[in-house]
N, C-alpha and C positions, 0 to 999 in steps of 0.2 A: 864743324863737320861731325855728324852723329856716327859713332862707332858701332861695331857689331855688339859689343858688350852692353852698350846703352840700349840698343834695340832689344836684346834678350831681357835685360832688366825691366824695360818698359812693358814687354809682352807678359812677363811673369807678374808684374804689378797689375796689369789689366786682368789677367786670369784670376788673380787673387781678389780683385775687386768684384769681378763677376761672380766668383764663388761666394764671397761674402754677401753680395746682394741676393743671390739665390737662397742662401741660408736664411737671410733676414726675411725674405718674402715667402719661401716655401719650407722653411725649417721648423715651423711650429704650427700647432693646430689645437683646437679646443673640442672637447667632448661634452655634450649636454647629458642630463640625467636620463633622458629617454633614448639616448643614442649609444651606439657601439662603433668604434673606429677599427677599420681593417687596414693595417700597415702593409703596403704592397712593396716588396723589394724586387726589382727587375721583373715585374709581371707576375709575381707569386706572393700570396698572402703569407707574410712572415710572422705576424702576431696580431692579436685583437686586444683592444683596450676598451674596457667598460667603465673604468673609474672616471667620473666627471672632472673636468678641469683642463688646465693648459699642459700640453705635452710637446716634446721635441722629437724630430726625426732627421734623417739625412736629407739633404736638399734634392730637389728634382734634378736630373731624371733617375737618381739612384733609388729613392723611395718616394712614394706618394700615398695619400690617405683617402680612403672612401669611408664616409660616415653614414651609417645605416640606422634607420628607425627600428628599434627593437621592442618598443611597446606594442600592445595589442592593436592591430589594424583591422579594418573592415572593408569587404568588397561586396558591392551590391550587384545582384543579378536579376534582371527583368524589369527594372524601373529606374527612373531618374528622380532625384530628391533635391529639394531646396528648402532650407530652414526647417528641416525635420519633417517636411510634408512631401508625400508622393505627388509629383507633378505630371508624370506621363509614364505609360507602359511602353516598353520597346519590344522589338520582334521576339527577343528571347523569352518574353513572358508568355507568349501564345503557345499553348501545349494541348495535346489531345490525350484524353484519358484512355484507359483500357477498354471502356465501353463506348468509345468514339464520341465523346463530348468535348467541346472546346472550353478551356479555362485560361485565365490569366493568373500565373503563379510567379511570385517574386520572393527572393530569399537573400539573406545577409549571411556571409560566411566570415567568421573572425579567425585571424591568423597572426603569426608573428615570425620574424626571421630568427632562426636558431643556428644556422651555419652560414656565416658571412662568405666564406670561401666558395661554397656551392652556389649561393645566391648571386655572387658576382661573376662567376666564370662558367657555371654549368648550363646556363640558359641566357639568352639575350634579353628576354622579357618575361621574368618569372611571374609577375602579376597577371599577365595575359594568359599564361598557362593555367594559373589558378582559376581565373575567370572562366575559361573554356571548360576546364574539368568540372567546375561547380555547375555550370549550365547543362553540361551533358549528363551529369549525375541526377540533377533534378528532373530533367526531361525523361530519363530512363525510369525513375521511380514513379513519376506521375503517369507515364505511359503504361505501366503495369497495374495501375490501381483504378477502381471504379469511381465514378463521380461522387457518389454518396460518401464513400470513405475519404476522398480527398477533401471534401467540404466540411466534414463533421468529425468522424471518429478516428481517422488514422493520421491526423496531423503530426502527433508526436512520433509515430512510427516512421512517417515520411522523413521527418527531420533526422531521425537516427540513421535511416538507411542512406540518406544523402551524405551525412557526415562520414559514415563508414566508407562509402565509395570514394568520396573526394580524398579522404586521408590515404587510402590505398594508392590512388593515382598519383598524388603528390609525392608520396614516399618512393614510389617506383621511379619518378622523374628525377629525384635527387636534386632539387633546386634550392635547398636550404630553408624551406618553409615548413612550419608545423601548423596544421589546422586545429583550432581550439574548439570551435562550435559552429553549428549551422542552424539558423532560425528562419522559419517561414514568416514573412511579414504579412502576406495576405494572399488569398485565393479567391478570385472573382469570376463570376459568370459573364459571358460576353454582352448580353442585352438585358434591359430592364424586364422584359416579358419573361425571359428565362429565369431571372432572379426571383420574380414574384411567384412563378410556378414552383420553384424549388423551395421558397419560403413556405408555401402552403403544404408541400410534402413534409418539410421539417416540422411544422406545427402539428400535422397529423401524427407524425412519428412520436413527438413528445407527448401528445395527448394519449396515444396508445400506451406509452411507457407509464404515464401517470395512472391510467386505468389498471394496468397490470399490477403496479405497486399497491394501489388501493385494494385490489382483490387479494393480493398476497397478505396484506395487513389484516383484512377481514378473516381470511382463512386461518392465519396464525392465532387471531383472537378466539375464534370458535374452537380451534384445536386445543388451545390452552384451557378454555372453560370446560371442554369435554374431558380433557385429561384430569382436571381438578375434580370433576364429578366422579370420574372413575376411581380416583384415589380415595374419595370420601366413601364410596360404596364398598371398596375393598377394606377400608379401615373399619367400617361398621360390621362387615361380614367377619372380619378377624376378631372383633370384639365379641360378637355373638358366638363365634366358634369357641373362643376361650371360656365364655360363660357357660356354654353347654357342656364343655369338657369338664369343667370344675363341678358342675351340678351332677354330671354322670359319675364322677369320681366319688362325690359325697354319697350319692345313692348306693353306689357299689360298696363303699365302706359300711354304710348303715345296714345293707343286706348281709354283709359278712358278719357284723356284730350280732344281728338277729339270728343268723344261722348258728352261730356259736351258742347263743342262749337256747335255741331250739334243741341243739344236741345235748345240752346239759339237762334240760327239763322240757320235753316236748309238750306235755299236757298244759302246764302253766303258760307256756309261750303261746300255745294255740288259743287258749281262752283270752289271753291279753290281746292277741291280734283280732279276735272276734269283737271284743269290746271296743277297741280303737277303731275298727271298721264301722261299727254301729254309730260311734260318735261322729265319724266323718259323714256317714250317709244320712243320719238323722240328728243334726246338731240341735241342741237345746232340749232334747228328750230326756226325761228322768229315767235313770237306770236303777233297777233293783236286782239284788242277788237273792234268789229264792231256793229254798230247800224243801223238798217234799218227802215226808217220811211217815209211814203208817196212816195214810189218808189224811194226815194233818199237815196243812201248808203254813209254814212259818216264813215270813218274808221280812227282810230288813231294808228299809229305804235308805240308800247310801247318800243321795244328793242332799236330803234335808239334814242329815247328820253333819254333812260337810259345811252347810250354811249356818249351823248353830254357833253362837258365840263361844269363845274359848272358856269363859267362866261357867257357862251352863254345863259344858262338857265336864269341867272339873268337879262341879257339884254333884253330877250324876254318878261320878265314880266314887 
C-alpha cells in the first residue's frame, strides 16, 4: 500500500524531472554573429546578449529569449523583387507629382534594430510601421515636386528629404529602429508615349546646356585674349612713358648745364649755340670764322685744318 510519504516523494521527483527537462530543453540558447538576444524575465527585457555563442538562462516560464537580427536590413517600397530584378510595381508606387503628372516611384530604406526592448514591446508590427512611414514620406515629397525635378535634377534632394521625414516619424514612434539610409531605385513614367516625349524634352535640355557651355567657353577665350592685349598695350604705354620721362629729364639737365654756362659767359655761349644750330640745320656745310678789319677780310677755314694730318700740323708749327 502506497503511503502519503511515498506520494510526496514521487510528486517531488516528478517535479524535479519536469524542471530538469525544462532546463535541458529551454535553459540554453545560441546567438549568431549577426544577432542579438533579448532575455525576457516575466515579460520584461532583463538583459541583451550580443556576444555570439552558447548561453544559458532560467527555464521557461521564468525566462525566455527573443533573438533579433541586428545587422543592416532593407525594406522595399513600391515594387516587388526577385533575384535582384524588379518584377512588378505595386499600388504604393503610383504617385502624383506637384504639377499633376503620374509617376512610378520605388525606394529602398535601410535600417537596423537598436533597442530590442522597444522593438519587442512598443509595437506589434514595427516593420509594417516602418513601411507605412516610408511610403507616406515618399508620397509627400514627390507630391510637392515637379515632374522634371523628380526625373532629373532633384533625385538626391528627394532621397535626403525622405530619409529625414522617415527618421523623424520612426523616432517619434519609439519602436527600437534606426533608419540608416533611403535610396530611390527608379522613377518611371506610366506609358511609353509619355517616356518618349520626356526623353525628347531631356535631350533638348541637354543640348541647350551644351550650347550654353560652348558659348561660355568662347566668351572666356575672347575675354582672355582681350585682357592679354590690354595688358600688352598698357605695358607698351608704360615703357614709352618711362622713356619719355627719362628723355625729358636728360634734356632738362642739359638745359640747366647750358644755362649755367650762359650765366658764366653769355657771348661765347651764344656763338656756340649759333654754330651748333647751323650744323644741325645745314649738315655737311663748311664753316669759316671770318674777321673783318680796316676793309681787309682775313678768313680762316676751320674744317680743312681739322682734316689735315697731324704730321702736317706739326711741321707747320
